Structures are given as structure tokens and as C-alpha cells.
C-alpha positions in Angstrom: 54.3 133.8 76.5 53.9 130.2 75.3 56.7 127.7 75.1 56.7 127.9 71.3 57.1 131.7 71.5 59.8 131.5 74.1 61.7 129.0 72.1 61.5 131.1 68.9 62.7 134.1 70.9 65.7 132.3 72.2 66.5 130.7 68.8 66.6 134.2 67.3 68.8 135.6 70.1 71.3 132.7 69.8 71.5 133.2 66.0 72.0 137.0 66.2 74.3 136.9 69.2 76.7 134.1 68.4 79.6 136.0 69.8 79.4 136.5 73.6 82.6 138.5 74.1 80.9 141.9 74.3 77.8 140.9 76.1 77.2 142.1 79.7 76.8 139.7 82.6 73.3 141.1 83.4 71.9 140.6 79.9 73.4 137.1 79.6 72.2 136.1 83.1 68.6 136.7 82.1 69.0 134.8 78.8 70.8 132.0 80.6 67.9 131.3 83.1 65.3 131.5 80.3 67.4 129.0 78.3 67.6 126.6 81.2 63.8 126.7 81.7 63.2 126.3 78.0 65.5 123.3 77.6 64.0 121.7 80.7 60.5 122.1 79.3 61.5 120.5 76.0 63.1 117.6 77.9 59.8 117.0 79.6 57.9 117.1 76.3 60.3 114.7 74.6 61.0 112.1 77.4 57.8 112.1 79.4 54.9 113.5 77.2 56.4 111.9 74.0 55.3 115.1 72.2 58.4 117.1 71.0 57.7 120.6 69.7 61.1 121.1 68.0 63.5 118.9 65.9 66.6 117.3 67.3 68.7 119.8 65.4 66.9 122.8 66.9 67.2 121.2 70.4 71.0 120.7 69.8 71.4 124.3 68.8 69.8 125.5 72.0 71.8 123.1 74.1 75.1 124.1 72.4 74.3 127.8 73.1 73.7 127.0 76.7 77.1 125.3 76.9 78.7 128.3 75.2 77.3 130.7 77.8 78.7 128.5 80.6 82.1 128.5 79.0 82.3 132.3 78.7 80.5 133.0 82.0 81.4 130.1 84.3 80.4 132.1 87.4 76.8 132.1 86.1 76.5 128.3 86.1 73.4 127.1 87.9 72.9 123.8 89.7 69.8 123.0 87.6 71.4 123.5 84.3 70.7 120.5 82.0 74.4 120.7 80.9 75.7 120.3 84.4 73.9 117.0 84.8 76.1 115.7 82.0 79.5 116.8 83.2 81.8 113.8 83.4 82.8 112.9 86.9 84.9 109.8 87.5 84.6 108.2 90.9 86.8 105.6 92.6 83.8 104.0 94.3 80.2 104.8 95.4 79.5 106.1 98.8 77.2 104.1 101.0 73.8 105.6 102.0 70.7 104.8 104.0 67.1 104.6 102.8 64.5 106.8 104.4 61.9 103.9 104.1 62.5 100.2 103.8 62.0 99.1 100.2 59.9 96.0 100.2 59.6 93.2 97.6 56.4 91.6 96.3 55.1 88.1 96.6 54.5 86.4 93.2 51.5 84.5 91.7 51.1 82.6 88.5 47.4 81.7 88.3 43.9 83.0 88.7 43.0 80.8 91.6 45.7 82.3 93.7 44.3 85.8 93.0 40.9 84.7 94.1 42.3 83.2 97.3 44.3 86.4 98.0 41.1 88.5 97.6 39.3 86.2 100.0 42.2 86.5 102.5 42.2 90.4 102.2 38.4 90.5 102.9 38.7 88.1 105.8 41.6 90.1 107.3 39.7 93.4 107.0 36.6 92.0 108.7 38.5 91.0 111.9 37.1 92.8 114.9 40.5 94.5 115.7 40.6 95.9 112.2 37.0 97.1 112.2 37.6 98.9 115.5 40.8 100.6 114.3 39.2 101.8 111.0 36.0 102.7 112.8 34.0 101.8 109.7 35.5 104.8 107.9 36.3 102.8 104.8 34.1 100.6 102.6 35.3 97.1 103.2 32.6 95.6 101.0 34.0 97.4 97.9 37.8 96.9 97.5 39.2 98.7 94.5 42.3 97.2 92.9 44.9 98.9 90.7 46.5 96.9 87.9 49.9 98.3 86.7 52.9 96.9 84.8 55.6 95.7 87.1 59.0 97.2 86.6 61.8 94.6 86.9 64.7 96.9 86.3 67.0 98.7 88.7 65.1 99.9 91.8 66.3 103.2 93.3 65.0 105.6 95.9 65.0 109.2 94.7 65.0 112.0 97.2 64.0 115.7 96.6 64.6 118.4 99.3 63.2 121.8 98.9 61.9 120.7 95.5 65.5 120.1 94.3 67.1 116.7 93.4 69.1 115.7 96.5 70.0 112.0 96.4 69.5 108.7 94.5 70.1 105.4 96.4 70.3 101.9 95.0 68.5 98.8 96.3 71.2 96.2 95.4 70.7 94.2 98.6 69.6 94.5 102.2 73.0 95.2 103.6 74.7 97.8 101.3 73.1 100.7 99.5 75.0 103.0 97.2 74.7 106.7 96.4 74.5 107.0 92.6 73.2 110.6 92.5 75.9 111.8 90.1 75.1 109.1 87.5 71.3 109.6 87.9 71.7 113.3 87.0 72.8 112.1 83.5 69.3 110.5 83.0 67.5 113.1 80.9 63.9 112.4 81.9 64.8 113.0 85.6 63.9 116.6 86.6 66.5 118.3 88.7 63.7 120.3 90.3 60.0 119.6 90.8 57.2 121.6 89.0 54.0 123.0 90.4 54.6 122.1 94.0 56.8 123.3 96.9 57.8 120.3 99.0 60.3 120.3 101.8 60.9 116.6 101.3 59.7 114.1 98.7 61.0 110.5 98.5 59.9 108.3 95.6 60.6 104.8 94.4 61.5 104.4 90.7 63.2 102.1 88.3 66.1 102.7 85.9 65.9 101.0 82.6 67.4 100.9 79.1 64.9 101.1 76.2 65.0 98.0 73.9 65.9 100.3 70.9 68.9 101.7 72.8 70.0 98.2 74.0 70.0 96.9 70.4 72.1 99.9 69.2 74.5 99.6 72.1 75.0 95.9 71.4 75.7 96.6 67.7 78.4 99.1 68.8 79.9 96.6 71.3 80.0 93.8 68.8 81.7 96.1 66.2 84.4 96.8 68.8 84.7 93.0 69.6 83.2 93.5 73.0 80.7 91.1 74.6 77.0 92.1 74.0 74.6 92.6 76.9 72.2 89.6 77.3 69.2 91.8 78.1 68.1 95.4 78.8 68.2 94.9 82.6 71.8 93.8 82.5 72.7 96.7 80.3 71.0 99.2 82.6 72.6 97.7 85.7 76.0 97.7 84.2 75.6 101.3 82.9 74.3 103.0 86.0 77.3 101.5 88.0 79.9 103.0 85.7 82.4 105.2 87.7 82.6 107.7 84.8 79.3 109.7 84.7 80.1 110.9 81.2 80.0 107.3 80.0 76.7 106.8 81.8 75.2 109.8 79.9 76.0 108.0 76.6 73.8 105.0 77.5 70.5 106.9 77.2 69.0 105.5 80.3 65.4 106.4 81.4 63.4 105.9 84.5 59.8 105.7 85.7 58.5 106.6 89.1 55.7 104.5 90.6 55.5 104.9 94.4 55.7 107.7 96.9 57.7 106.8 100.0 57.4 109.9 102.0 56.5 113.6 101.8 56.7 116.8 103.9 54.6 119.6 102.4 55.5 123.2 103.1 51.9 124.4 102.9 49.1 121.9 103.2 46.5 124.6 102.6 48.1 125.6 99.3 48.9 122.0 98.2 46.1 119.8 99.6 45.2 116.2 98.7 47.2 113.4 97.3 50.3 114.3 95.5 50.1 113.7 91.7 53.4 112.4 90.4 52.5 113.5 86.9 51.7 117.1 88.0 55.2 117.2 89.6 56.6 116.4 86.1 58.0 113.2 87.4 58.2 110.5 84.7 55.5 107.8 85.1 54.4 104.9 82.8 51.0 106.0 81.9 49.1 102.7 81.8 46.8 101.7 84.7 43.6 99.8 85.1 41.2 99.8 88.1 38.4 97.5 89.2 36.4 96.7 92.3 35.8 93.1 91.2 38.5 90.5 91.5 37.2 88.6 88.5 37.6 91.7 86.4 41.2 91.9 87.6 41.8 88.3 86.6 40.2 89.0 83.2 42.6 91.9 82.6 45.6 89.7 83.6 44.5 86.9 81.3 43.6 89.1 78.4 46.0 88.7 75.5 45.7 92.4 74.7 47.2 93.3 78.0 50.4 91.3 77.4 50.4 92.3 73.7 50.3 96.0 74.7 53.2 95.7 77.1 55.3 93.5 74.6 55.0 96.3 72.0 56.4 99.0 74.3 60.1 100.0 74.1 60.5 98.6 77.6 60.6 95.0 79.0 57.6 93.9 81.0 56.4 90.5 81.9 54.6 91.0 85.2 51.5 92.9 86.4 51.1 94.4 89.9 47.7 94.1 91.6 47.4 96.3 94.6 44.6 97.7 96.9 44.0 101.3 96.0 42.7 102.8 99.2 45.5 104.0 101.5 43.5 103.3 104.7 42.8 99.8 103.6 46.5 99.2 102.9 47.3 100.3 106.4 44.6 98.1 107.8 45.8 95.0 105.9 49.4 95.7 107.0 52.6 94.4 105.7 55.1 91.8 106.7 58.7 92.7 107.4 59.6 92.0 103.7 56.5 92.2 101.6 53.0 93.9 101.6 49.9 91.8 102.0 47.9 94.3 100.0 49.8 93.7 96.7 51.0 90.9 94.6 52.9 90.5 91.3 51.1 88.4 88.6 53.5 86.6 86.2 52.4 86.1 82.7 52.6 82.5 81.4 56.0 81.4 80.4 57.0 82.6 76.9 57.6 79.9 74.3 59.5 80.3 71.1 60.2 78.0 68.1 63.8 77.1 67.3 65.6 74.3 65.5 67.9 71.6 66.9 71.1 71.9 64.9 73.2 69.2 66.5 73.6 67.2 69.8 76.8 67.1 71.8 77.6 64.6 74.6 79.0 66.0 77.9 80.9 63.9 80.4 80.3 64.6 84.1 82.6 63.9 87.1 80.9 60.6 87.7 81.4 59.6 84.1 77.7 60.0 83.2 77.1 61.1 79.6 74.6 63.9 79.2 73.2 64.9 75.7 73.0 68.6 75.1 71.2 70.2 72.1 72.8 73.0 70.1 69.9 75.3 69.0 69.5 77.9 66.4 70.1 81.1 68.6 66.8 82.6 69.6 65.7 85.4 72.0 63.6 84.1 75.0 62.7 86.0 78.1 65.4 88.6 77.6 68.2 86.1 76.9 69.8 84.6 73.8 69.4 80.8 74.0 71.7 78.5 71.9 72.0 75.4 74.0 69.8 73.3 76.4 70.3 70.0 78.2 68.3 67.0 77.1 68.9 65.3 80.5 69.2 61.7 79.4 68.3 59.4 76.5 64.9 58.5 77.9 64.0 62.2 77.7 65.0 62.2 74.1 63.0 59.1 73.4 59.9 60.3 75.3 59.9 63.7 73.5 60.9 62.0 70.2 63.6 64.6 69.6 65.7 64.4 66.4 68.5 66.5 64.9 67.0 69.2 62.6 63.7 69.1 64.4 61.8 72.3 65.2 60.9 72.5 68.9 59.0 74.7 71.3 61.3 76.1 73.9 60.6 77.9 77.2 62.6 78.9 80.3 61.4 77.4 83.5 61.2 80.1 86.1 62.8 82.4 83.5 66.1 80.6 84.1 66.5 77.1 82.6 65.8 76.5 78.9 63.5 73.5 78.4 62.2 71.8 75.3 58.4 71.5 75.7 57.6 69.5 72.6 58.6 68.8 69.0 56.8 70.5 66.2 56.3 67.4 64.1 54.2 69.1 61.4 57.5 70.8 60.3 59.3 67.6 59.7 60.5 66.9 56.1 62.1 63.5 56.7 65.6 64.9 56.8 65.7 64.7 60.6 68.3 62.3 62.1 67.5 60.1 65.1 69.7 60.4 68.2 71.4 57.2 69.4 73.5 56.7 72.6 77.2 56.7 71.9 79.0 53.3 71.8 82.3 54.9 72.7 83.1 58.0 74.8 83.3 61.0 72.5 86.3 62.3 74.5 88.6 59.3 75.2 87.1 56.7 72.9 86.6 54.2 75.7 83.6 51.9 75.8 80.4 53.2 77.3 78.3 51.4 79.9 74.5 51.5 80.1 72.8 51.4 83.6 69.1 52.3 83.8 68.5 55.4 81.9 72.1 56.6 81.9 75.2 55.9 79.9 78.7 56.1 81.4 82.3 56.4 80.2 84.2 53.3 81.5 87.5 55.1 81.7 88.2 56.6 85.2 91.0 58.6 83.7 88.9 60.2 80.9 90.1 63.8 80.5 86.5 65.1 80.5 85.9 63.4 83.9 89.1 64.8 85.3 88.1 68.3 84.2 84.6 67.9 85.6 86.0 66.7 88.9 88.3 69.7 89.2 85.5 72.1 88.3 83.4 70.6 91.1 86.4 70.5 93.5 87.0 74.3 93.2 83.2 75.1 93.3 81.6 77.1 96.1 80.0 74.0 97.6 83.2 72.1 97.8 86.6 73.8 98.3 85.5 77.3 97.2 88.6 78.2 95.1 87.7 81.2 93.1 90.8 81.7 90.9 90.6 78.4 89.0 88.1 78.7 86.1 87.1 76.5 83.2 89.6 77.9 80.7 92.4 77.4 83.2 91.3 73.8 83.9 91.3 73.1 80.1 95.0 74.2 79.9 96.1 72.2 83.0 94.6 69.0 81.7 95.1 69.4 78.0 98.8 70.3 78.5 99.1 67.2 80.8 100.3 69.3 83.7 97.8 67.4 85.9 96.2 64.0 85.2 94.1 63.7 88.4 92.8 65.9 91.2 95.8 65.2 93.5 98.1 66.7 90.8 96.3 70.0 91.3 98.2 70.4 94.6 101.5 70.3 92.7 100.7 73.9 91.8 102.0 74.9 95.3 105.5 73.8 94.1 107.6 76.8 93.0 108.8 74.8 89.9 105.2 74.3 88.7 104.4 77.9 89.4 107.2 79.0 87.1 105.9 76.6 84.4 102.4 78.0 84.8 103.4 81.6 84.2 104.4 80.7 80.6 100.7 80.1 79.8 98.1 82.7 79.1 96.0 84.0 82.1 98.6 82.8 84.6 100.2 85.9 86.0 102.5 85.8 89.1 99.8 87.2 91.3 97.1 84.7 90.2 99.5 81.8 90.5 100.4 82.9 94.1 96.8 83.3 95.0 95.9 79.8 93.6 98.7 78.3 95.7 97.5 80.0 98.9 93.9 78.9 98.4 95.0 75.3 97.7 96.9 75.4 101.0 93.8 76.7 102.8 91.8 73.6 101.7 93.4 71.7 104.6 91.0 73.7 106.9 87.9 72.6 105.1 85.5 70.2 106.8 85.1 66.6 105.6 81.6 67.2 104.3 83.0 69.4 101.6 85.4 66.7 100.5 82.7 64.0 100.5 80.5 66.3 98.4 83.3 66.6 95.8 83.9 62.8 95.4 82.5 61.3 92.2 80.2 59.0 94.1 76.8 58.6 92.3 73.9 59.8 94.6 76.3 61.5 97.1 75.9 65.3 97.1 76.0 68.1 99.6 73.0 66.9 101.7 74.1 63.2 101.8 77.7 64.2 102.7 76.5 66.2 105.7 74.3 63.4 106.9 77.2 60.9 106.7 79.5 63.2 108.6 76.9 63.8 111.3 76.3 60.1 111.8 80.1 59.2 111.7 80.6 61.6 114.6 77.6 60.5 116.6 78.1 56.8 116.0 81.9 56.3 116.3 83.1 59.2 118.5 80.8 58.0 121.3 82.6 54.7 121.1 86.0 56.5 121.4 87.1 55.3 118.0 89.8 57.2 116.1 88.5 59.0 113.0 91.5 61.2 112.3 93.0 59.4 109.2 91.9 58.2 105.8 92.5 54.6 106.7 90.1 54.8 109.7 87.6 56.8 107.6 87.5 54.1 104.9 87.1 51.4 107.5 84.0 53.0 109.0 82.4 54.5 105.9 82.4 51.2 104.1 80.6 49.5 107.0 77.3 48.4 105.3 75.5 48.0 108.6 76.4 51.6 109.6 75.4 53.1 106.2 72.1 51.2 106.2 71.3 52.6 109.6 71.4 56.2 108.4 68.0 57.6 107.7 67.8 59.1 104.2 70.4 57.0 102.5 69.1 54.4 100.1 70.4 50.9 99.5 71.7 51.8 96.1 73.7 54.7 97.5 75.2 52.4 100.2 76.5 50.1 97.5 77.9 53.1 95.5 79.8 54.3 98.5 81.2 50.9 99.3 82.2 50.4 95.6 83.9 53.8 95.4 86.1 53.2 98.5 86.8 49.7 97.4 88.4 51.0 94.1 92.2 50.9 94.4 92.6 53.9 92.0 90.3 56.0 94.0 92.1 55.2 97.2 95.4 56.1 95.6 94.1 59.5 94.7 92.7 60.0 98.2 96.1 59.0 99.8 97.8 61.6 97.7 95.3 64.2 98.9 95.9 63.2 102.5 99.6 63.8 101.8 98.7 67.3 100.7 97.1 68.1 104.1 93.5 67.6 103.2 91.3 66.9 106.2 89.8 63.4 106.5 88.7 63.9 110.2 84.9 64.3 110.4 85.2 66.1 113.8 87.8 68.6 112.7 86.4 71.9 111.5 82.9 70.4 111.8 81.3 73.3 113.7 82.1 76.8 114.7 83.0 76.6 118.4 81.2 79.9 119.2 77.5 79.8 119.9 77.3 75.9 119.8 75.3 76.0 123.1 72.5 77.9 121.3 71.9 75.0 119.0 72.6 72.0 121.2 69.0 71.8 122.4 67.9 71.9 118.7 69.8 68.8 117.7 66.7 66.7 117.2 64.9 69.3 115.2 64.1 69.0 111.5 63.5 72.0 109.3 62.6 73.3 105.9 63.3 76.5 104.0 61.7 78.5 101.2 62.9 80.8 98.4 64.3 83.5 98.4 66.6 85.1 100.8 69.1 88.1 100.8 72.0 85.6 100.8 72.2 82.3 98.9 69.8 79.6 100.0 72.6 77.0 100.0 74.6 79.1 102.5 71.7 79.2 104.9 71.0 75.5 104.6 74.7 74.6 105.0 75.0 76.8 108.1 71.9 75.4 109.8 72.8 71.8 108.9 75.9 72.2 111.0 73.6 72.3 114.0 70.3 70.7 113.2 69.6 67.1 112.5 67.6 66.9 109.3 66.8 69.2 106.4 63.5 68.5 104.6 63.4 69.7 101.0 59.6 69.8 101.3 57.7 70.2 104.6 56.4 67.0 106.2 54.3 66.1 109.2 57.5 65.6 111.2 59.1 68.9 110.1 59.5 71.0 113.2 59.9 74.5 111.8 60.1 76.3 108.4 62.3 79.4 107.7 60.6 81.9 105.5 61.4 85.2 103.8 60.4 86.4 100.3 58.5 84.3 97.7 57.5 81.4 100.0 55.6 79.8 97.2 53.4 76.8 98.2 55.7 75.6 101.0 54.3 78.3 103.3 50.7 77.2 102.7 51.7 73.5 103.1 53.4 74.4 106.4 50.3 76.1 107.7 48.2 73.1 106.7 50.6 70.8 108.7 50.7 73.2 111.7 54.5 73.7 111.2 55.9 76.7 113.1 57.1 79.6 110.8 60.2 81.7 111.6 60.9 84.9 109.7 64.4 85.3 108.4 66.6 88.3 109.1 70.2 88.9 108.3 71.5 88.2 111.8 69.5 85.1 112.5 72.5 82.8 112.8 74.9 85.1 114.6 72.7 86.8 117.1 71.4 85.2 120.3 67.9 86.6 119.5 67.5 83.5 117.3 67.1 81.5 120.4 64.3 83.8 121.6 62.5 83.4 118.2 62.6 79.7 118.5 61.1 80.0 122.0 58.4 82.3 120.6 57.7 79.8 117.8 57.3 77.1 120.5 54.9 79.3 122.5 52.3 80.8 120.1 50.6 82.8 122.9 53.7 84.9 123.2 53.6 86.2 119.6 52.8 89.9 119.0 50.7 91.1 116.1 52.3 92.9 113.2 52.0 96.7 113.3 51.4 98.8 110.2 54.5 100.8 109.3 55.7 103.1 106.6 57.1 100.8 103.9 57.5 100.8 100.2 56.2 98.4 97.6 58.5 96.0 95.6 
């Protein structure tokens, strides 16, 4: 019997047997199983084959009848019922789970030359004697076939089937914590709860959850109608949806998924199910677009072909990458993988998207140092999955060089898909109504005179409310005092209501009378006020480098602050001079000879530091901070006392670091700078080592050219004593062991 005939039979039965009260369990049991199979088949046709045989109304009628049977005969309910995957289940949290195979990421490339170089390296690697002996010439090295597929940049998940039944779904949110989201995944209608046409004891696949663009637009319309914030892009919407604790709410988001990689299999009968497993034959959802070529130039042509990008742009899914990977499994094993990415695959990024938009107006923002930064307000436009309505214009030289005027039409792109940037002005669209942008004569906030130095303009008023707000924002930021509970809206209230007029006044919030006053304002509950007070008190345990980073000294940031503290300790503590007070700190830090002796600090920065600490108003603020327990001793809290011996012999080492890592790059640099002498933003001849992980970009190549030692990152690199051994290995290349091929997954 065909699917159409089976469907008609069940439709007729449902119409003639609407009442189930007098039906026997045996009769309904047979109909129930047929109905499950029929609805599952129609789900496959609709979601995967994109070829529905029945209308939505007919499908709903069958589904409603299935639900009706389960209401009358609950003891018949089967685990694979399509209705059971949509039962609402509210969880308090997600359980943690372990992956069966490590889920790797991909290295990225942005140009054709890099693809040519990678192909050359693959061939060179395969022709090594050790590789040839292992493969025993069983594969054709002279003809490497590449697969070109769209790259999914959605929510990566491992899906596990046991005995051909859906068993578990595990997220890949980071390298430390993985969450079991099986209940929510069962609400995704194109995920089969059992596999078709194969009996597998175990199957583990890698797949991505996404929200179609059409669903995303409809969801945002509903949210805006309910005065809720719209999702910036489909990826954010999918990530937010799949992590909802109520699975019934997840089912309303109409998520879909695509499988693209087999992680592991155990076949019950190899004789009955021989060969490579076909995901499509298993009825697993795949994105059915793939190109193959045994010529790297053809691969490049496919990547550069506008038709390729146009095809992907017209899909109901968001794509902006292609994956180029070696097809032959034996060659993949011979090429091997690093601990974090495969060498046999790479992600090619399409050129940055550019859109046309209009400059509606230009605002002037005041920073913590008083610098005035022009910001363009744009006609809102979609760019790389985000709505862009503002972008910085950096300084007035930038405006002059680009010849930007109000009401100009401009070409906009997002550098690295993050920062909006005006590429050029579309001057052909000018109609002489555009207005030139002139630097402000007076501060737009406090109406004080502005000062012009080099390419920048400054507000001359040290007590400008905008400067105070910016200083507080920086003070509570992660790189300074790391106070999470004080946000921009709260800072606006504190300054606008004149509760605080400088940064030292912020510590009055530890006073009970001020805490009572705060609770009269919005967003200031008793719990929040208490937590703010506790975190302000904890700032006395912060090292001096954080305080120096916060100070509004031009050219002094996180890196310079660390260098100054290091040199203060080394220069003055060896002379048994007291550094424990603000007075002594000012005495030493304003010593021009001392500052000029520090490598990496320019003459202009030296003058800025001396001028800052020579300003009476600034000293008054710092004295108040000292009265509120803040630490001005460079030695106190400088290093963690544990494991110092590991790093003592590394004191004279310089290092560099590359993007990206499983924790923030800033945290790694800050931690290592506590122990090492110098951090080089870019590798140089005198750089001793470079720390690498994913996406090493050009720094890795430059490091290899300069013969700089490479050390692979892992999560415990700072805490564990094995780090010392890795340094020793890096110092003795003959002790290195070659990588071994292992079972790992792509992306």
C-alpha cells in the first residue's frame, strides 16, 4: 500500500470513527501504530523532501486524531509518537553531559591564495615518508578530491541514536560544560525519533539547530507587538529558543536542523548494511547542496563565483561561509588533526557584505579622558544578520578624509562581522542638501570650551557630567574593578540626580543612608543595593594595575598599567623604598627619569602621567579613594602566591598570543602578564614564544618564519604544573612527539 493510499484509509477511518468510546483496544492499537507511521512519513516529506502530499488542514486532522486516541487510551502511548515530542516539560536546569567524540572547530580563510597554500601543504604533508609508509600507497595522493559545502554557523549539537532510537542531544556551548537538551530537541519536527532503513546499535552525528529567516521575521513581529525586544538575527533567536526551560514554548519556535557529519557508528550487521552510511537514506535531515572537485583552482572558482553566494543568500537559512574538506577518509586520517581543528578542512569566508545607508545626523560622545568622538546616526539597515543604526566616525580627520556629510549616502560594512565601518561616500547620490560636519566649539554636554590637540578635540571641563559617567563606566568594567551590578542606566541616574559628582562619591553607596535613598529610584532594589555595596568594598583587594588602567590618563591602558607596576616593583622595592601609600606612589610615578627608562612607554605618555598626577583636582579624588580603602601599593595583590616558582625562571621571556580561545583573550594575557616580562601584540624577532589555539590567523605563520616556539593552549595551562613541562618541550624541539590521528569531529 502506498503512502497516499494509507493516508486516505486513515482519513476515512478518522471521519467515520470520531467517537472512540465503544472502540476496542485491539482495533485502536493497530490504527494508532499506522497513524504514527503515516504522520512521521508526512513530516519527512514536508520538512526534509520539501514535497508535501497533503494540505496543512489534512495534516492537522490526522494529528488531532492521534492526540484524541492518546487521550482515550493513554496506556497505548508510544515513545515514537509525534505528539509525545511536543509534550510540554518545564525544567529547572539542563543536566550536564559528555560528548562521545571531541567536536572540533575550523580554521578560517578569506582569500584564494590561502587556499592554494593549504592545498600545497596538504600534498606536501601526504608525501612525507612516514605518511607513505602508513598508507602503503593504498590511496591516490596525486588526485585529492575536495568537497565544498555550506558552513552552518548556528547551534552545534551532537545527536546520539541507540538501537535506531533517538537517545540524547548534547550542546557544544563551550569546552568545559555541555548540556543535555534532548527534551527540547524532540520538539524539532524534522528530527526523526527513529532511523529508517538501517539497524544501528549506535550512531552519533553532528548537526546544527537553526531558525528559518521566515520564522525569525514572524517571531520578531509577534515580539514587537507584545512590546518585547526583537532578536537581532536568526542565530540568536535559535540559541535563545533551544535553551528555554519549557519545551512546549520551544515547540512554538519552529526550529529545524541539518546533519552534516558522522561522529561514530556501531552497525549490528555489516553484511546486511555494508559501505558508508548515507545520512539521507537514514531519513536524517541534510542540506542538499554539495560540490566536488579534484582541482584546487576549480574549488577556488566555486568559492568566488557570485552564483554560489547568490544561491545561499536566497535560501531560508543564513549562510556566509563555505567548507572545503578532503573527501577521502584515509587521506583525512593521514593528514591528521590538531587538538582543536582538522588540517584537512578549512572554512572560506565570503567577502564582507556591504550595504547602502544614509547618515541622518552626527552626535558627539565624551569619553573618560574628555576626548570628543563623532558618532553617525544611520538609517537602520540589515547587515550581516544585525540591524545597524549607529557607527563611530573615530575622529574629525576621518570625517575629512572620507568627506562625510550629514544626509550623505554611504557604503557600510562590518569588519570581522562585528564593527560597523563606513567604507566610502556615494557622492553620485548627493543633491546639495548635505551639511558639512564641523568640530564643536563648546562641549555638547556641559557647554565648556573645547581644546584641539592633533586630530582630537577635548572638553576642557574636568567635572563634565559626560566625563564622570564615562569614568564610572570604565571603573566598573571587567578590566578595571569588575563590578557587575552597576550599568549605564544606573550611572545616568546617579550622576543626573547629583548623587555622585566624581568617582570617589561612588563609595558613599556603602553608607546606609545613601542605600535608603537609592531604593527610592527605579532598578534599585534592596538586594541590588546590598550587592553593589559589597562589591565596592571588595575593590580594596584589587591590584594597583587595575586602578592605573582606570585613571583617565591619555595613552595609559591595561598594558601600560601592567608595565608601570612591574617596573615600580623591580626598581624601587630592590632599593627598600616604601610604596604602600598614595603619597609615595605619586613621588615615584612622577619621576621622569624612571618613566623614561621603561621600555614601551613613549615620551608623550611620560608627560601625560606627570601632568595627571600634578593636577590638584585629580590628587584630591585619589586621596578620597585612598580613604575608601583602595589599594595604592603595587606589591599588594600583585601575584597569586601559589605556583610563583613555576614562572620565576620565565621572568625575562616575551610572548605573543593569537585569537581565539575558550576563555577571553584578555583574561589569558592578564594572567600571563602577572608572571612574564613583556607581551608583544605582534610577534617580533625577540619574542620567545607564542600561545596558539583556534584561528591563529597570520601570527602563526609569522611566528614560524621568525622561528618562534609555539605552545598549544589548553584549559589548565596556567593552573597545572604540566605547563612547565610544555615550556621545556618548546625549548627542546627534539623531545616533541608527532601528532597521532584520532577520532574527532569537524567544526
